[in-house]
C-alpha positions in Angstrom: 63.6 -56.9 -114.4 60.4 -57.9 -111.7 61.3 -61.2 -110.4 58.9 -63.0 -107.7 61.5 -64.1 -105.5 65.3 -64.6 -105.3 64.9 -68.0 -106.6 63.2 -67.4 -109.5 65.8 -64.7 -110.9 68.2 -67.2 -110.5 66.3 -70.2 -111.9 65.3 -68.6 -115.0 68.2 -68.2 -116.4 69.2 -71.7 -115.8 66.2 -73.4 -116.9 66.5 -71.0 -120.1 70.2 -72.2 -120.4 69.3 -75.8 -120.2 66.3 -75.6 -123.0 68.4 -74.2 -125.1 70.9 -77.4 -124.4 68.3 -79.6 -124.6 67.2 -78.4 -128.2 70.9 -79.1 -129.5 71.3 -82.8 -127.8 67.6 -84.2 -127.3 65.7 -82.9 -130.3 68.5 -83.1 -133.2 67.1 -86.4 -134.8 63.1 -86.1 -134.2 64.1 -82.5 -135.7 65.7 -83.6 -139.2 62.6 -86.0 -139.7 60.8 -83.4 -141.8 63.4 -84.4 -144.4 62.5 -87.4 -145.7 59.3 -88.5 -143.5 56.3 -86.5 -145.4 57.9 -87.4 -148.6 58.0 -90.8 -147.5 53.9 -91.1 -147.4 53.4 -90.1 -151.1 57.1 -92.1 -152.6 57.4 -95.2 -154.1 55.7 -98.3 -155.0 53.5 -98.1 -151.8 52.8 -94.1 -151.5 49.3 -93.1 -151.5 48.0 -91.1 -154.3 48.7 -87.3 -154.4 45.5 -85.1 -153.9 44.6 -82.4 -151.2 42.6 -84.9 -149.1 45.0 -87.6 -148.7 48.1 -84.4 -147.8 45.4 -82.9 -145.3 44.7 -86.6 -144.0 49.0 -87.0 -144.0 49.9 -83.9 -142.1 47.1 -84.5 -139.8 48.5 -88.1 -139.2 51.9 -87.1 -138.6 50.5 -83.9 -136.2 49.0 -86.4 -134.0 51.2 -88.7 -133.5 53.8 -86.2 -132.3 51.0 -85.3 -129.8 49.7 -88.9 -129.1 53.1 -90.3 -129.0 55.4 -87.9 -127.9 53.6 -85.3 -126.3 51.3 -87.4 -123.9 53.5 -90.7 -124.1 57.2 -89.4 -123.9 56.4 -86.0 -122.3 53.7 -86.2 -119.7 54.3 -89.7 -118.6 57.4 -91.8 -119.7 59.5 -88.9 -118.5 58.3 -89.2 -114.8 59.8 -92.6 -114.4 63.0 -91.4 -114.0 65.5 -94.0 -112.1 66.8 -91.3 -109.6 67.5 -88.8 -112.5 68.5 -90.6 -115.0 65.8 -92.0 -118.3 66.5 -94.8 -120.9 65.7 -98.4 -121.1 68.5 -99.6 -119.3 67.6 -96.7 -116.5 64.0 -97.7 -116.0 64.3 -101.6 -116.0 66.7 -101.6 -113.6 64.3 -99.2 -111.7 61.9 -102.1 -111.7 64.1 -104.5 -110.4 65.3 -102.3 -107.3 62.3 -101.9 -105.9 59.9 -104.7 -104.3 58.1 -107.1 -106.1 54.2 -106.6 -106.5 51.2 -108.9 -107.8 51.2 -108.6 -111.3 54.4 -107.5 -112.4 56.5 -108.6 -115.3 59.6 -111.3 -113.6 62.8 -109.5 -113.3 64.6 -111.9 -115.4 62.1 -111.1 -118.3 62.5 -107.2 -117.2 66.7 -107.4 -117.6 65.6 -109.5 -120.6 63.0 -106.6 -122.4 65.5 -104.2 -121.4 68.9 -105.7 -123.1 66.2 -106.0 -126.0 65.7 -102.3 -126.0 69.4 -101.3 -125.8 70.4 -103.5 -128.2 67.8 -102.1 -130.7 69.1 -98.4 -130.0 72.4 -100.0 -131.3 70.8 -100.4 -133.8 69.4 -97.3 -134.7 72.6 -95.6 -134.0 74.0 -97.0 -137.4 71.1 -95.8 -139.2 70.1 -92.4 -138.3 73.6 -90.9 -138.7 73.3 -92.3 -142.3 69.8 -91.3 -143.1 69.5 -87.8 -141.6 72.9 -86.8 -143.2 71.9 -88.3 -147.2 68.5 -86.9 -146.9 69.9 -83.2 -146.0 72.8 -83.5 -148.7 70.5 -84.6 -151.2 69.3 -81.0 -150.9 71.9 -80.3 -153.6 70.1 -82.2 -156.1 67.3 -79.2 -155.9 69.9 -76.5 -155.0 72.9 -77.2 -156.8 72.2 -79.7 -159.2 75.6 -79.3 -160.7 77.2 -81.5 -158.0 74.7 -83.7 -157.7 76.4 -87.1 -158.6 79.0 -86.1 -155.9 76.3 -86.3 -153.0 78.0 -89.7 -151.9 81.5 -88.7 -151.7 80.2 -85.4 -149.5 77.9 -87.7 -146.8 80.9 -90.3 -147.2 84.1 -87.3 -146.1 81.3 -86.1 -143.5 80.6 -89.2 -141.7 84.7 -90.1 -141.7 85.1 -86.1 -140.1 82.2 -86.9 -137.8 83.7 -90.1 -136.7 87.0 -88.5 -136.4 86.4 -85.4 -134.1 85.1 -88.1 -131.7 88.4 -88.5 -129.7 88.8 -85.0 -128.8 85.3 -84.9 -126.9 82.0 -82.5 -127.6 82.2 -80.2 -124.8 83.3 -77.2 -126.7 81.3 -78.1 -130.0 78.3 -78.7 -128.3 77.7 -75.2 -127.1 77.1 -73.9 -130.6 74.6 -77.2 -130.8 71.8 -75.1 -129.3 72.0 -71.7 -131.1 72.2 -74.1 -134.4 69.0 -75.9 -133.6 67.2 -72.9 -132.7 68.1 -71.6 -135.8 66.8 -75.0 -137.7 63.5 -74.9 -136.2 62.9 -71.5 -136.5 63.6 -72.2 -140.2 61.2 -74.9 -140.2 58.3 -73.1 -139.0 59.1 -69.9 -141.0 58.7 -72.7 -144.2 55.5 -73.6 -143.5 54.0 -70.8 -142.1 55.2 -68.9 -145.8 52.7 -71.6 -147.5 50.1 -71.6 -145.2 49.6 -68.4 -145.8 48.6 -69.3 -149.5 46.7 -72.4 -148.5 44.7 -71.9 -145.1 42.7 -74.8 -145.8 45.8 -77.5 -144.8 44.5 -76.2 -141.4 42.1 -78.9 -140.8 44.8 -81.3 -140.7 44.9 -80.2 -137.1 41.3 -82.3 -136.8 42.4 -86.1 -136.2 39.3 -86.8 -138.2 41.0 -85.7 -141.3 44.0 -88.3 -140.5 41.3 -90.9 -139.6 39.3 -90.8 -142.8 42.3 -90.5 -144.7 43.2 -94.0 -143.4 39.5 -95.1 -144.2 39.6 -93.7 -147.7 43.3 -95.3 -148.0 43.0 -98.2 -146.6 45.3 -100.4 -149.3 48.0 -98.1 -148.2 47.2 -97.9 -144.4 50.3 -100.1 -143.3 52.7 -98.3 -145.7 51.5 -94.8 -144.3 51.5 -95.3 -141.3 55.2 -96.7 -141.5 56.1 -93.3 -143.0 53.9 -91.5 -140.3 56.6 -93.1 -138.0 59.7 -91.4 -139.2 58.4 -88.7 -137.9 57.9 -89.5 -134.2 61.4 -91.6 -133.7 63.4 -89.6 -132.3 60.6 -90.2 -129.2 62.9 -92.6 -127.2 65.7 -90.4 -127.2 63.9 -87.9 -124.9 63.6 -90.8 -122.5 67.6 -91.5 -122.8 68.5 -87.6 -122.2 66.6 -87.4 -119.3 69.0 -87.9 -116.7 71.5 -84.7 -119.1 68.5 -82.3 -118.5 65.8 -83.1 -116.7 62.0 -83.0 -117.3 61.4 -79.1 -116.9 63.9 -78.2 -119.5 63.1 -80.6 -122.4 59.4 -80.0 -122.1 60.1 -75.8 -122.6 61.8 -76.8 -125.6 59.4 -79.5 -127.0 56.3 -76.9 -126.8 57.9 -74.0 -127.4 60.1 -74.5 -130.0 60.4 -77.9 -131.2 56.6 -79.0 -131.8 55.3 -76.1 -133.6 58.3 -75.8 -135.5 57.7 -79.7 -136.6 53.6 -79.2 -137.1 54.1 -76.0 -139.2 56.5 -77.4 -141.3 54.7 -80.9 -142.1 51.6 -78.5 -142.1 53.7 -76.4 -145.1 54.9 -79.5 -146.7 51.1 -80.7 -147.6 50.2 -77.0 -148.2 53.8 -77.1 -150.8 52.4 -80.0 -152.5 48.8 -79.0 -153.0 49.9 -76.5 -155.5 52.5 -78.5 -157.4 52.6 -82.3 -156.8 55.7 -82.6 -158.2 57.4 -81.3 -155.5 57.1 -84.6 -154.2 60.9 -85.1 -155.3 62.0 -83.0 -152.3 59.1 -81.3 -150.9 61.1 -80.2 -147.9 64.1 -78.3 -150.3 61.1 -77.0 -152.4 59.4 -75.6 -149.5 62.4 -72.4 -149.7 62.6 -69.7 -152.4 65.1 -70.8 -155.3 67.6 -68.3 -153.8 67.4 -70.2 -149.9 68.3 -73.5 -151.1 71.9 -73.9 -151.0 71.9 -71.9 -147.5 68.9 -74.2 -146.1 71.0 -77.4 -147.5 73.8 -76.0 -145.4 72.1 -75.6 -142.4 70.0 -79.1 -143.0 73.4 -80.6 -143.0 74.6 -79.0 -139.7 71.3 -80.3 -138.5 72.2 -83.6 -139.3 75.5 -84.1 -137.9 73.9 -82.5 -134.8 71.5 -85.3 -134.7 74.0 -88.0 -135.3 76.3 -86.7 -132.8 73.5 -86.9 -130.3 72.8 -90.8 -130.9 76.8 -91.3 -131.3 76.9 -89.6 -127.8 74.0 -91.6 -127.0 75.5 -94.8 -127.6 79.1 -94.1 -126.0 76.3 -93.5 -122.5 74.7 -96.6 -123.3 78.0 -98.8 -123.5 79.0 -97.6 -120.6 76.4 -98.3 -118.1 75.9 -102.2 -120.1 79.6 -102.7 -118.9 78.9 -101.7 -115.3 75.3 -103.5 -115.3 77.5 -106.1 -116.1 76.1 -107.2 -119.9 79.2 -106.4 -122.0 83.2 -106.9 -121.4 85.2 -104.2 -120.1 85.7 -101.7 -123.2 88.2 -98.8 -123.5 86.5 -95.7 -122.3 88.4 -92.0 -122.6 86.3 -89.3 -120.1 86.7 -86.0 -122.6 86.0 -83.6 -120.4 87.8 -82.6 -116.7 84.3 -81.5 -115.0 81.6 -83.8 -116.8 81.8 -87.6 -116.1 79.0 -87.8 -118.6 81.8 -87.0 -121.7 83.1 -90.3 -123.1 84.8 -91.8 -126.0 84.5 -95.2 -126.5 86.7 -95.8 -129.4 85.7 -99.7 -130.1 82.0 -97.9 -130.5 82.9 -95.4 -132.3 84.9 -97.4 -135.1 82.4 -99.7 -135.5 79.5 -97.0 -136.3 81.6 -95.6 -138.4 82.1 -98.1 -140.5 78.7 -99.3 -140.6 77.3 -95.6 -141.6 79.6 -95.7 -144.3 78.7 -99.0 -145.7 75.0 -98.1 -145.0 75.4 -94.8 -147.0 77.3 -96.5 -149.9 75.0 -100.1 -150.1 71.4 -97.9 -149.8 72.6 -94.9 -151.8 69.5 -92.7 -151.2 67.9 -92.0 -148.4 64.2 -93.2 -149.7 66.4 -96.8 -150.0 67.4 -96.3 -146.4 63.8 -95.7 -145.5 62.9 -98.7 -145.7 65.4 -100.2 -143.2 64.6 -97.3 -140.9 62.1 -97.3 -138.3 61.4 -101.0 -137.4 63.9 -100.8 -134.5 62.7 -98.0 -133.4 59.2 -99.2 -133.3 60.0 -102.5 -131.5 62.1 -100.3 -128.6 58.9 -98.1 -128.5 56.9 -101.2 -127.6 59.1 -102.7 -125.1 59.4 -99.6 -122.9 55.2 -99.7 -123.0 55.5 -103.2 -121.8 57.8 -102.1 -119.1 55.6 -99.5 -118.1 53.0 -101.6 -116.8 55.4 -103.4 -113.8 57.3 -99.8 -113.3 53.7 -98.2 -112.8 52.8 -100.7 -110.3 56.2 -100.9 -108.6 57.7 -97.6 -108.5 54.1 -95.9 -108.0 51.8 -98.2 -106.7 49.2 -97.6 -109.6 46.7 -100.5 -109.2 46.9 -103.1 -112.2 43.9 -102.1 -113.6 45.0 -98.9 -113.6 48.2 -99.4 -115.1 47.0 -102.4 -117.6 44.6 -99.3 -119.2 46.5 -96.9 -120.0 49.7 -99.4 -121.0 46.7 -100.9 -123.4 46.7 -97.2 -124.5 50.3 -97.3 -125.6 50.4 -100.9 -127.1 47.0 -99.8 -129.3 49.1 -97.0 -130.7 52.6 -98.7 -130.7 51.4 -102.1 -132.1 49.9 -100.3 -135.1 52.8 -98.6 -136.2 55.2 -101.9 -135.3 52.8 -104.1 -137.7 52.8 -101.1 -140.0 56.8 -101.3 -139.9 56.8 -105.0 -140.1 56.2 -104.8 -144.2 59.8 -103.6 -144.2 61.3 -106.5 -142.9 61.7 -107.9 -146.1 62.6 -104.4 -147.9 65.6 -103.6 -145.6 64.5 -103.5 -142.3 65.5 -107.4 -141.2 69.7 -105.2 -141.1 68.2 -103.3 -137.8 67.1 -106.1 -136.3 69.4 -108.7 -137.4 72.7 -106.2 -135.9 70.4 -105.9 -132.9 69.9 -110.0 -132.2 73.4 -110.4 -132.7 74.0 -107.6 -129.8 71.6 -109.2 -127.6 72.5 -112.4 -128.6 76.3 -111.4 -126.8 74.7 -109.6 -123.9 73.0 -112.9 -123.1 76.4 -114.7 -123.9 78.4 -112.5 -121.9 75.9 -112.5 -118.4 75.7 -116.4 -119.0 79.6 -117.0 -119.5 80.2 -114.8 -115.9 77.8 -116.7 -114.3 79.1 -120.0 -115.6 82.7 -118.6 -114.6 81.8 -117.4 -111.0 80.4 -121.3 -110.4 83.7 -122.7 -111.4 85.3 -120.2 -109.1 83.6 -120.8 -105.8 83.5 -124.5 -106.4 86.8 -125.5 -105.4 87.7 -122.3 -103.6 89.2 -122.1 -100.3 87.0 -120.5 -97.6 88.5 -117.3 -95.8 88.8 -119.0 -92.8 91.0 -121.3 -94.0 93.6 -119.1 -95.1 92.9 -117.3 -91.3 93.5 -120.4 -89.9 97.2 -120.8 -92.0 97.9 -117.1 -91.2 97.4 -117.8 -87.4 99.9 -120.7 -87.4 102.3 -118.4 -88.9 103.1 -121.0 -92.0 102.9 -118.1 -94.3 105.4 -115.1 -94.6 104.4 -111.6 -94.5 106.2 -108.7 -95.8 105.0 -104.8 -95.4 102.7 -102.8 -97.4 99.0 -103.4 -98.5 97.9 -105.6 -101.6 94.3 -105.1 -102.8 93.2 -108.5 -104.6 89.5 -108.5 -106.7 87.0 -110.8 -105.5 84.1 -112.3 -106.5 81.0 -111.9 -104.0 81.2 -114.9 -102.1 83.0 -115.3 -98.6 86.0 -117.1 -100.3 90.1 -116.2 -101.0 90.5 -115.2 -105.3 92.2 -117.4 -106.9 95.1 -114.6 -107.4 95.8 -114.6 -103.7 96.3 -118.4 -104.0 98.0 -118.3 -107.1 100.8 -115.4 -105.3 101.3 -117.8 -102.3 101.7 -120.5 -104.4 103.9 -118.8 -106.5 105.8 -116.4 -104.1 104.9 -117.8 -101.0 104.5 -114.6 -99.1 101.7 -112.2 -98.4 101.5 -108.8 -97.8 100.9 -107.4 -93.8 97.4 -105.9 -95.0 95.3 -107.4 -97.6 92.1 -105.9 -99.0 89.7 -108.5 -100.2 88.0 -106.1 -103.1 84.5 -106.6 -104.2 83.0 -104.0 -107.0 79.4 -104.3 -107.4 77.0 -102.4 -109.5 73.8 -101.2 -108.4 70.1 -100.9 -109.9 70.0 -97.3 -109.7 72.1 -94.6 -111.3 74.4 -93.3 -108.4 75.8 -94.9 -105.3 75.0 -93.2 -102.1 78.0 -91.7 -100.7 77.0 -93.3 -97.5 76.5 -97.0 -98.6 78.8 -96.9 -101.7 81.6 -99.3 -99.1 81.2 -101.7 -96.7 84.3 -103.1 -94.7 84.9 -105.8 -92.9 88.0 -106.6 -90.3 88.4 -110.2 -90.8 91.7 -110.2 -88.5 95.1 -111.3 -89.0 95.4 -108.0 -91.4 92.6 -109.0 -94.0 90.1 -106.9 -94.7 86.9 -107.9 -96.5 85.6 -104.4 -98.7 82.9 -104.4 -101.0 82.6 -100.8 -103.3 79.6 -100.1 -104.7 78.9 -97.9 -107.4 75.7 -96.8 -109.7 75.4 -98.0 -113.4 76.4 -94.2 -113.9 79.6 -93.7 -111.9 82.7 -94.1 -113.1 84.2 -97.0 -111.2 87.6 -94.7 -109.5 88.6 -97.9 -107.5 91.6 -96.2 -105.4 89.6 -93.1 -104.4 87.0 -94.9 -103.0 88.8 -96.8 -101.2 91.1 -94.1 -100.0 87.5 -92.1 -99.1 86.3 -95.0 -97.4 88.9 -96.8 -95.5 89.5 -96.2 -92.1 93.0 -94.4 -91.3 94.2 -97.2 -89.1 94.5 -99.5 -92.4 97.4 -96.6 -93.5 95.8 -97.1 -97.5 97.9 -95.1 -100.1 96.3 -95.2 -103.4 100.0 -94.9 -105.0 101.9 -97.0 -103.1 99.3 -100.2 -102.4 99.9 -103.4 -104.8 96.8 -104.3 -106.9 96.4 -108.1 -107.7 95.0 -108.8 -110.7 93.8 -112.5 -111.8 94.2 -112.5 -115.8 92.7 -116.1 -116.5 92.5 -117.8 -120.2 89.4 -120.1 -120.7 89.1 -123.7 -122.5 85.8 -125.2 -123.2 85.0 -128.7 -120.8 84.8 -131.8 -123.3 81.1 -132.6 -121.4 79.8 -129.1 -123.0 77.1 -129.6 -125.5 77.8 -128.2 -129.3 75.8 -125.1 -128.5 77.7 -124.8 -125.5 81.0 -125.3 -127.0 79.9 -122.1 -129.1 78.9 -120.3 -126.6 81.9 -120.5 -124.4 84.1 -119.6 -127.0 82.1 -116.7 -128.1 82.7 -115.7 -124.4 86.2 -116.7 -124.3 87.3 -113.9 -127.2 85.0 -111.5 -125.7 86.9 -112.2 -122.4 90.4 -111.9 -124.3 89.5 -108.8 -126.3 88.2 -107.0 -122.8 89.5 -104.1 -122.0 92.4 -104.5 -119.1 90.8 -104.5 -115.4 94.0 -101.5 -114.7 91.7 -98.8 -116.7 88.5 -99.5 -116.3 89.4 -99.3 -112.5 91.5 -96.3 -113.1 94.4 -98.0 -111.0 98.2 -97.1 -111.3 99.4 -98.8 -114.4 102.7 -99.2 -112.2 101.3 -101.0 -109.3 99.3 -103.6 -110.5 100.8 -107.2 -110.4 98.9 -109.6 -113.1 98.7 -113.5 -112.4 97.8 -116.0 -115.7 95.5 -119.1 -115.0 94.3 -121.4 -117.2 90.4 -122.0 -116.6 88.3 -125.0 -117.8 84.7 -123.9 -118.4 
């Protein structure tokens, strides 16, 4: 192979490998949309009449939605708004808050609320995507093997149980085969579409946006349901942004334009061509594209693609939870690291169990993918709209755009997003209320946790002893000192931790070296190694230390202290004593009824939070917990 430079010959294989990996992780969700999106445009009581002009128009709307929403909005513009390499709605809101405020920007507190709302809705989508993807794939058995049609629901449940059961083992090794399988999947999508287009080339008229525009005008009474169905074809767009940190912009763009978009567009055009020939194929247009002898293998391939799409959403929910915990909007949860080489490969048991139960209940309750379509889409439409709103502030703060320039592009985004959101609004009564309720509950829990933590901090600092008071007592020699180093978790103020005061009260001793440690999370994915630790010697063996982690970092406190503390402190992670507070909460009589409820929820979340020992990776045998009753 001829190379233009030394670097090019090395980068090309790396880019190709990253592009193949991106296929398996990033595009699984949007890649399974042909299973149900085109069918939805002409099915049910809201479906448009099936005739050639409408079929071509629907294909045109889908193709141009892929161009406008995915290619232009996300691939060319939104993906450029990375927070030091990380993407996603939480990373975007953190980027805006970290930038210097400029006129016209959304208030930081409102930016945070928008980011949390978008994250909560992604959780809701995370329970719907595996259910509808696996169910729509297995429904291919009704075409390829009608004799087992009555086993579709049990098979779906079995696949979902198996999928969630293997999560604890990690997906690193399995992920290696995701890319090739999805490559075969998109190649199959394109081949099936081309086979039908050869016989009906008139469908290529759908490449013109005029066909889609006229379709909406002629079928104006079906316009909203039609747009809601068309939106199902772009629901994986937000995942492109969320997975930015895993692969980078180039591999995602390369995979989209060379493999994904051609495969999707050809398949949607092929389904339109099939229905022009045989309108009765609307019951399963995707599977009926294939010759009869290929339908069963196609069902197996579709099921594999659906499992991969589900895996991407599940893994994304784990990553989102890790970021939310780091940012302090959710309580600590048990996180297992499933790879020795990649900190991003994590498993969150509580999230896995909740998603598994939710997906299985959805399959049992709705029974068909057509019924699930009524609930699917509204959450992602709202998330995409929130992303467009945040884009305005991000373009002003991160790129230095003028308000006019940012406003014009944001208005264009919101015009498209608003149309899809309004179209999906009619689904609320039919089932769309479910993801909205789930997202609302998660959002309320996030807000309650932040509110409770802030209230707790004010309560602890109100009567806290200033560190100068402790230093004065130590200088007087009234406190007995013992050898060794003790690390006390501390708040962000210049006061003595409650756990230290309780230790003095009950044990009446203090270690000769005391580290008052505050851990903070930055509005960026990774902390700068040069600025990850701040150390201040207060005298009398007391040291104030602040450790900074990014929201995508693993907060390994012993390793960070060992690397950052001066040698004269003689810090050894396995020999130090880590003293933690273990508070229980009560509610004061002056609290209102609403405050009583919120405080009760906060206390319940705090009781069920994962211990700090595991979260901060402290040596279990070196941790001492001191309890305290606190009235909020």
